[in-house]
VOGU-3710 file (C-alpha; in Angstrom, 3 decimals, decimal comma):
1> mknlmkvvfa> 0,119/0,065/-0,218  2,987/2,251/0,831  4,357/1,715/-2,536  0,909/2,638/-4,107  0,954/6,093/-2,457  4,446/6,701/-3,697  3,696/6,129/-7,067  0,224/8,184/-6,857  2,185/11,160/-5,502  5,041/10,743/-8,043
11> vavitalsgc> 2,406/10,866/-11,076  0,572/13,983/-9,526  4,073/15,758/-9,080  4,938/15,010/-12,564  1,277/15,906/-13,685  1,764/19,268/-11,896  5,153/20,038/-13,183  4,202/19,203/-16,686  1,293/21,941/-16,629  3,689/24,591/-16,344
21> nttrgfgedv> 6,682/25,105/-18,507  9,031/27,435/-16,561  9,908/27,799/-12,621  7,917/31,387/-12,994  4,858/29,343/-14,094  5,223/26,656/-10,887  5,475/29,839/-8,724  1,994/31,105/-10,009  0,407/27,887/-9,738  1,743/27,260/-6,229
31> ekvggaisra> 0,378/30,752/-5,356  -3,004/30,057/-7,012  -3,327/26,952/-4,856  -2,287/28,810/-1,746  -4,750/31,328/-2,145  -7,733/29,023/-2,550  -6,535/27,341/0,524  -6,610/30,680/2,056  -10,005/31,470/0,719  -11,405/27,946/1,810
41> as> -9,955/28,684/5,551  -11,664/31,903/5,970
//
């Protein structure tokens, strides 16, 4: 079960990184996620 979780996590990370072509794009993606989490917590 632990190995399955590692595989799922790796696939999620690869998918997320392939969605943004640059470091700047990755930073913007992280910022959007942070904003969504902040709004959900409010």
